N, C-alpha and C positions, 0 to 999 in steps of 0.2 A: 307437737307431734306432726311429722311430715306425712305426705301422701302414701309413701311406702308403708310406714307403720300403721296408718289407718287401714290400708288395704289388707295388710297382714292380720290385723285385729279382726277385720271383717271376715276373712277366711276362717279364722279360729272360731268364729261364732256359727260356722256351718250354715250360711244362708242358702236359700233355695234359688237365688237369682245371681250367683257368682258367675261372672262372665269370663270367657276365654282370655280377653285382653287383660283382665285383672290378674289372671294366673301368669300370663306372659310377663307382666311388669314385675311380679314377685320373683319369678325364676331368673329374669335378667338381672335384677338387683342382687340376687344371691350368687351371681357369677356364672349362670348357665347361658348357653347360646342355643337358640332354636335352630335345628338342622333342617335344611330343605329336604323335601321328600314328596312322594306321590301319595294320593289318597288322604284319608282323614286321620291317620295315625301320625302324631307329631312327636318328635324326640327332642329332648333338651340334653345338652352335654356340658359338663363342667370341666374345663381343661386343667384346673388345679387339682381336682380330686379324681379325674378320669372316670366319673360316674355319669350314667345315663338315666334319664327319666323319660318314660313313654306314656303319652296320654292320647285319648281319642278326642278329636275336635268335632263336635256335633255341627251339623249344618241342616237347614239354614239357620236354626236357632243356635246361638253360641254360648248358652248358659251351660254350666257343668251340672251333671247329675249328682245326687247325694253321694254315690260311691266314688265318684271322681274327686269330690271335695275331700272325702275321707282319705283316699289314696294320696292326694297331694299333701295333706297334713302329715300323714305318716312318713312320706318321703322326706319332707322338709325337716321333720323331727330327727330322722336318721342322719341327715346332713348337718345338723346342728344349727339350722337357720331359726328354728323355733325353740 
């Protein structure tokens, strides 16, 4: 099992310490590009499906809150990644 699969399994377990960089890796592997922007709202775009995902990047702590993990899981299920 590669690092992507391990990270995806970790997300599925809904950890309390899932990091922003781990979410970026999953989104990138799933075909999304992180769009540049101002502020803490980050958007990911998939050119194949023309779908957007928007998440709030916390700072200075970059761990996702439980609702963000849930939202990421739901979005990835809709996209067929999970």
